[in-house]
C-alpha positions in Angstrom: 7.6 22.2 -2.9 5.3 20.8 -0.2 7.0 19.3 2.9 5.8 16.3 5.0 3.5 17.2 7.9 4.9 17.4 11.4 5.2 14.2 13.3 2.4 13.5 15.8 3.2 14.4 19.5 0.5 12.5 21.3 -2.0 9.6 20.8 -5.6 10.6 19.9 -8.4 9.3 22.1 -9.7 7.3 19.1 -6.3 5.7 18.6 -6.3 4.8 22.3 -9.7 3.1 21.8 -8.4 1.2 18.8 -5.4 -0.1 20.7 -7.6 -1.2 23.6 -9.7 -3.2 21.1 -6.6 -4.7 19.5 -5.3 -5.8 22.9 -8.6 -7.5 23.6 -8.3 -9.5 20.4 -4.7 -10.4 21.0 -5.1 -11.3 24.8 -6.0 -15.0 24.2 -2.6 -15.5 22.6 -0.5 -13.8 25.3 0.7 -11.1 22.9 3.2 -8.6 24.5 2.4 -4.9 24.7 2.7 -3.3 21.3 4.8 -0.4 20.3 2.4 2.3 19.1 3.0 4.4 15.9 0.5 7.3 15.5 -0.1 9.3 12.4 -0.3 13.0 11.8 -3.9 14.2 12.3 -3.9 16.0 9.0 -2.4 15.6 5.5 -1.4 12.0 6.0 -2.9 10.4 2.9 -0.8 10.3 -0.2 -3.6 9.3 -2.4 -7.3 10.1 -2.7 -10.1 9.7 -5.2 -13.3 11.8 -5.6 -16.5 11.4 -7.6 -17.7 14.5 -9.3 -21.2 15.8 -8.6 -22.9 18.1 -11.0 -24.9 21.1 -9.8 -26.1 23.4 -12.6 -23.2 24.0 -14.9 -20.5 23.1 -12.4 -18.9 19.8 -11.1 -17.8 19.6 -7.5 -15.6 17.1 -5.7 -17.8 14.7 -3.7 -17.6 11.8 -1.3 -20.4 9.6 0.0 -21.3 7.9 3.2 -21.0 4.1 2.7 -24.2 2.7 1.1 -25.6 6.1 0.1 -24.8 7.2 -3.4 -27.5 9.8 -3.6 -26.5 12.2 -0.9 -23.1 13.7 -1.8 -20.8 15.5 0.6 -19.4 18.3 -1.5 -15.8 19.3 -0.9 -13.5 22.2 -1.6 -10.6 20.5 0.3 -9.8 17.3 2.1 -7.7 17.7 5.2 -6.9 14.0 5.4 -5.1 14.2 2.1 -1.6 15.4 1.6 -1.0 19.1 1.4 -0.1 18.6 -2.3 -3.5 17.2 -3.0 -5.2 20.0 -1.2 -3.2 22.6 -3.2 -4.1 20.9 -6.5 -7.8 20.5 -5.9 -8.9 24.1 -6.5 -6.5 24.5 -9.4 -7.7 21.4 -11.2 -11.4 22.4 -10.6 -10.7 25.8 -12.1 -9.1 24.0 -15.1 -12.0 21.6 -15.9 -14.6 24.3 -15.4 -12.8 26.5 -17.9 -12.3 23.7 -20.5 -15.1 21.8 -22.2 -12.5 19.3 -23.5 -11.5 18.4 -19.9 -14.9 18.5 -18.3 -17.1 16.7 -20.9 -18.0 13.3 -19.5 -15.6 13.7 -16.5 -17.0 11.7 -13.5 -14.1 10.9 -11.2 -10.7 12.3 -10.2 -7.8 10.4 -8.5 -4.7 11.9 -7.0 -1.5 10.0 -6.2 1.3 12.0 -4.5 4.6 11.4 -2.6 6.0 12.8 0.6 8.2 15.1 -1.5 5.3 16.5 -3.4 5.4 14.6 -6.7 1.9 14.2 -8.1 -0.1 12.2 -10.7 -3.7 13.0 -11.5 -6.1 10.5 -13.2 -9.2 11.9 -14.9 -11.9 9.3 -15.5 -14.5 9.7 -18.3 -17.8 8.3 -19.4 -16.9 9.2 -23.0 -14.1 8.3 -25.3 -11.2 10.8 -25.3 -11.1 12.6 -28.6 -8.1 13.9 -30.5 -8.2 17.3 -28.7 -7.8 15.9 -25.2 -4.1 15.1 -25.2 -3.0 18.6 -26.1 -5.3 20.2 -23.5 -4.2 17.6 -20.9 -0.5 18.4 -21.7 -1.1 22.0 -21.0 -2.8 21.1 -17.7 0.1 18.9 -16.7 2.6 21.6 -17.5 0.7 24.3 -15.6 0.2 22.1 -12.5 3.7 20.4 -12.7 2.1 16.9 -12.6 1.6 13.8 -14.7 -1.9 13.3 -16.1 -3.7 10.1 -17.1 -7.0 10.1 -19.0 -9.1 7.0 -18.7 -12.3 5.8 -20.4 -13.6 2.4 -21.3 -10.8 0.6 -23.2 -8.7 3.7 -23.3 -5.7 5.1 -21.3 -3.8 8.2 -22.4 -0.7 9.1 -20.4 0.8 12.6 -20.2 4.1 12.3 -18.4 4.5 9.1 -16.4 2.1 6.4 -15.2 3.7 6.3 -11.7 5.2 8.5 -9.0 8.6 8.0 -7.4 8.4 7.8 -3.6 11.4 7.7 -1.4 11.8 6.0 2.0 14.8 6.0 4.3 15.2 2.8 6.3 18.3 1.9 8.4 20.1 4.9 7.0 19.6 3.9 3.4 17.3 5.6 0.9 15.1 3.5 -1.3 13.1 4.7 -4.3 9.8 3.2 -5.1 7.8 3.3 -8.3 4.2 3.6 -7.3 2.0 2.9 -10.3 -1.4 4.5 -10.9 -4.2 2.1 -10.1 -2.0 -0.3 -8.1 -2.1 -0.7 -4.4 0.4 1.3 -2.3 0.5 2.1 1.4 -1.5 5.4 1.6 0.1 6.9 4.7 3.8 7.6 3.8 5.0 8.5 7.2 3.4 5.6 9.0 4.6 3.3 6.2 8.2 4.4 6.9 7.6 3.4 10.6 6.3 0.0 9.5 9.4 -0.6 7.3 11.7 0.3 10.2 9.8 -2.0 12.6 9.9 -4.9 10.1 13.7 -4.5 9.6 14.4 -4.4 13.3 12.1 -7.4 13.9 13.8 -9.5 11.2 17.2 -8.4 12.3 20.5 -9.2 10.5 20.5 -12.9 9.4 22.5 -15.3 7.2 19.5 -17.4 6.1 16.6 -16.7 3.8 13.3 -14.9 3.8 10.0 -16.0 2.2 7.7 -13.1 1.5 4.0 -13.5 0.5 2.0 -10.6 -1.0 5.0 -8.5 -1.7 3.1 -5.8 -3.7 5.5 -3.3 -5.3 8.3 -4.5 -3.1 7.4 -2.2 -0.2 9.0 -4.5 2.5 11.1 -6.4 0.0 13.7 -3.7 -0.7 14.9 -3.0 2.9 14.5 -6.5 4.1 16.7 -7.9 1.3 19.6 -6.2 3.1 18.8 -8.2 6.3 19.0 -11.7 4.9 21.0 -13.9 2.5 18.2 -14.3 -0.1 14.5 -13.5 -0.6 11.9 -15.4 -2.5 9.0 -13.0 -2.9 5.5 -13.7 -4.4 2.8 -11.4 -5.8 -0.1 -12.1 -8.1 -1.0 -8.6 -9.4 0.7 -7.9 -12.8 1.1 -4.2 -12.3 2.5 -4.7 -8.8 4.9 -7.4 -10.1 6.2 -5.0 -12.9 6.7 -2.2 -10.3 8.5 -4.5 -7.9 10.8 -5.8 -10.6 11.6 -2.1 -11.6 12.1 -1.2 -7.9 14.5 -4.0 -7.4 16.5 -3.0 -10.4 16.4 0.7 -9.7 17.7 0.2 -6.2 20.4 -2.4 -7.1 18.9 -5.2 -5.1 20.1 -8.5 -6.6 19.4 -11.1 -4.0 15.6 -11.3 -4.6 13.7 -13.7 -6.8 10.2 -12.6 -7.5 7.6 -15.0 -8.9 4.1 -14.2 -10.0 2.2 -16.6 -7.8 -0.6 -16.3 -5.3 0.0 -17.5 -1.7 -2.2 -20.5 -2.4 -0.2 -21.4 -5.5 3.1 -21.1 -3.7 1.8 -23.3 -1.0 0.9 -26.0 -3.6 4.4 -25.6 -5.1 6.2 -26.0 -1.8 4.0 -28.9 -0.8 4.7 -30.6 -4.2 1.1 -30.7 -5.1 1.7 -29.3 -8.7 4.5 -27.7 -10.7 4.3 -24.1 -12.1 6.0 -22.9 -15.2 6.4 -19.6 -13.5 8.8 -21.3 -11.1 11.0 -22.7 -13.9 14.6 -22.2 -13.0 13.8 -21.6 -9.3 15.3 -24.2 -7.0 13.0 -24.1 -4.0 15.1 -26.8 -2.2 18.1 -24.4 -2.3 16.5 -21.9 0.1 17.0 -22.0 3.8 13.8 -20.2 4.9 13.9 -19.3 8.6 11.6 -16.3 8.4 8.4 -15.7 6.4 6.7 -12.3 6.0 3.1 -12.1 5.1 1.1 -9.0 4.3 -2.3 -10.4 3.3 -5.5 -8.6 2.3 -8.2 -7.8 4.9 -9.6 -11.3 4.8 -6.3 -12.7 6.1 -4.6 -16.0 5.2 -6.4 -19.1 3.9 -6.2 -22.3 5.9 -3.7 -24.0 3.6 -1.3 -21.0 3.8 -1.6 -21.0 7.6 -0.6 -24.7 7.6 2.4 -23.8 5.4 3.6 -21.2 7.9 3.8 -23.8 10.7 7.0 -25.2 9.2 9.0 -21.9 9.6 10.6 -20.8 12.9 9.6 -17.1 12.6 6.6 -15.4 11.0 6.3 -11.7 10.6 2.6 -11.0 10.1 1.6 -7.5 8.8 -2.1 -7.1 9.2 -4.7 -4.5 8.0 -7.6 -6.2 9.9 -7.2 -7.1 13.6 -10.1 -9.6 13.5 -8.6 -11.6 10.6 -5.2 -11.5 12.3 -6.8 -12.9 15.5 -8.5 -15.7 13.5 -5.1 -16.6 11.9 -3.3 -16.5 15.2 -5.9 -19.0 16.6 -4.9 -21.4 13.7 -1.2 -21.0 14.5 -1.4 -20.9 18.3 -0.4 -24.5 19.0 2.9 -24.1 17.2 3.8 -20.3 17.4 3.5 -17.5 20.0 3.6 -13.8 19.5 6.8 -12.3 20.9 6.9 -8.8 19.4 4.0 -6.5 18.4 3.3 -3.0 17.0 0.3 -1.1 15.9 0.3 1.6 13.1 -2.4 4.2 12.8 -2.6 4.3 9.0 -6.0 5.9 9.0 -6.8 8.4 11.8 -10.5 9.2 12.3 -11.5 5.7 11.1 -11.8 2.3 12.9 -9.0 0.8 10.8 -5.7 -0.2 12.5 -2.7 -1.8 10.9 -0.5 -4.0 13.0 2.6 -6.2 13.0 3.3 -9.3 15.0 6.4 -11.5 15.2 5.4 -15.2 15.8 8.1 -17.6 17.0 7.9 -21.3 17.2 7.1 -22.6 20.7 
């Protein structure tokens, strides 16, 4: 079974440059020096997807430079991806090249793996899967010791499970996460574990309540629930909501209420603008929110949600885009100041940088 890669021992020059840029964006707000959490240089991505490029009678794994879909970079391996993905790539390629049933109409392959080596492979087709495909895919799944999903327009065939089970250890407790095929999950498992540890240390042990926006599959929700009295978590994606509810049940977490609302809708509910049937039975007035955790998409928070955050003493902001984080901090600067910061190198060899900021009321 593959093992996680070794932990990094030093910061790369590129990470140093990204941190310098992050400091420049945060300087107007008096942000303290961040703790820095690097990534392994190789085998850090637990998921990857590849288009297939046909040359003669063979299909090859391919990636493209952004904006250029005509000049493929053909791959035999992908060092950024987990060791498990790299081990599976040639075996899967041999399988589809030996099987017309697997290869006909195949145009994309997606891998989803865990730190412990569990794997799910999704095969995407331009054609409808015929009656022979499941038996051939079942043989493939057994030989590779993976789950397999076949997708075509309006069709999804599952061999095994439609998710993998990841495990994270935070504050000495092990949490198990269902990570569904096609739903968002943090791609860098080791750095994600560092993010969870930082978030828990930042929230601390409290006797009041946590409001969480954009909870996804419960990535932060599970360990943070042990730090507070109660959690009200929101997420709008249906597959993520299903995974989060399953994760709460699987881990015996019973102090979380999860509602399928967007951040904008919850803002309307808390401001009394309109009622929502999805909040039936939830007594919002019974919560004592002292901390709110937000993990928004790259665009950051909308203006109304920023205004909502002003009413809470502590904001833990997880950001995947430093520029949108800076824009939101500018909106909150007259009421809150950053008191604790961290940066997480989820994607080495790219300009992307994840970060966390604790904002406290002035």
